N, C-alpha and C positions, 0 to 999 in steps of 0.2 A: 787613532786607532791603534790597536796592538798587533796587527797582522803584518803581512808582508805585501809589497806591491807587486801585482801581477798584471799581464796583458789580457783584456777581455777577448774570448774567442769569437764572439759575435760582432761587436763594434770595434775592435781593435784598440780600444781606449785602455788607459791605465786606471787601476783601481786597487783599493786595499782590502785585503780579507778581513773577516771579523776577528778571527783570532789565528795563532799559529797552527792550531789543530785544523781549523777549517781551511787552511791554505792547501792542504792535501786534496781536497775535493771541489773547492770553489774555483770554477773556471770562467765565470761571467760576473760582470759587475751588477750591482744591485738593480738598476734600471732595467737592464736586458734580462735579469733573471725574473723580475716582476712581470715584465712584457712577455716573456715565454710562458710563464705560469698562467697569465690571463689568457693569452691565445690558446693555450691547452684546455683550460676550463670552458672557454667560449665554444671551442670545437666539440667538446664532450657535451655541453648543454645543447648545441645545436644538433648533434646525433641524436640525443634523447628526445628532443622536440620532434624531430623528423620520424623516429621510431613511434613516438606516442601518436602522432598525426596518422601515420600509415595504419596502426592498430584500430584508431577510431574510424578511419576510412572503411576498413575491412568490416568492423562492427556495423557501420551504417549500411554498407552494401548487403550484409547478411540480413539486416533488419528489413532493409527494402524489399529484398526478394521474399521474405516471409510475409511481409505485410501486403505486398502487391497480390499475392494469391489468396489472402484470407477471404476476400469477399465471394470468390469462387467457391471456396471450401464451405463457408456458411450456407450459401445458396444450395449446394449440393446436399448438405447435411439436412437442411430443412425439407427439401424436396424428397429425400429419402425417407425421413420421418413421416411426412404426410402420405407418401405412398404405402408405407407399412400400416397406417392406420386406415381401416375401411370405415365406411359411412356408418355401418351398423356398430362397430365398436365405439365411434364417437357418440352415436345416438345413445347407446348403453351407458357410457361414462356420463353423459349429460343427465340422463334419467336418474341414475344412481345418486349423482351429486344433488339433483333437485329433491329426490326423496329424502336424502340425508337432511337437507336443509329444512324440509317440511316437518320431518320428524322431530328435529331440534326445536322448531318453533311450537309445534303442538304440545311437547313436553313443558316448555316454558309456560305456555298458556294454561295448562293443566295444574301447574303448580300455582299460578297466579289465581286461578278459579278457587282451587282448594283453600288457599290462604283467605280469599275473599269470603268464601262460604263460613269458614271458622270465625271470621270477624262479624259477619251477619248474625251467626248462631250466639255469639257472645252478647251482642247488642240485643238480640231478641230475649235472651235470658235476663239480661239486665232490665229491660223494658217490662217483661212479664213480672219480675220481682217488685218493681216499682208499683205496677198496677194492683198487685195483690196487697201490698202494704197500703195503698191508698183505699182500696175497698175495706180492708181491715179497720183503717182509721175512720172511714165513714159508718162503718157498722158499730163501732164502739161509742 
């Protein structure tokens, strides 16, 4: 090694610095330095994990309080909605929807009937033309 020999402030053992320049700031041996850094990172990661866990717990508690009340809120909204609708309103709405459905079905059936009448009319014209041609053939 190109550095100087110093005493480690943590383990009190002797170590050689990496270079002459690093001798000014190196106060611990490589093993103690690595252990110190590892401990520092482990503490930082543990704090992060605790913070994340606490945040998740707060979110879970918030969601739990919201979800626990939702069934009562839904029941209240449904009862309010049904209280606002009177029986006459419900009957009128049902009658209107049935009338709309019947009108749609009638219009579809009228279209089908019209199509069927046109088809029969064409067939009658074709049959009439054949009969006329047959009578003409018989008379000739």
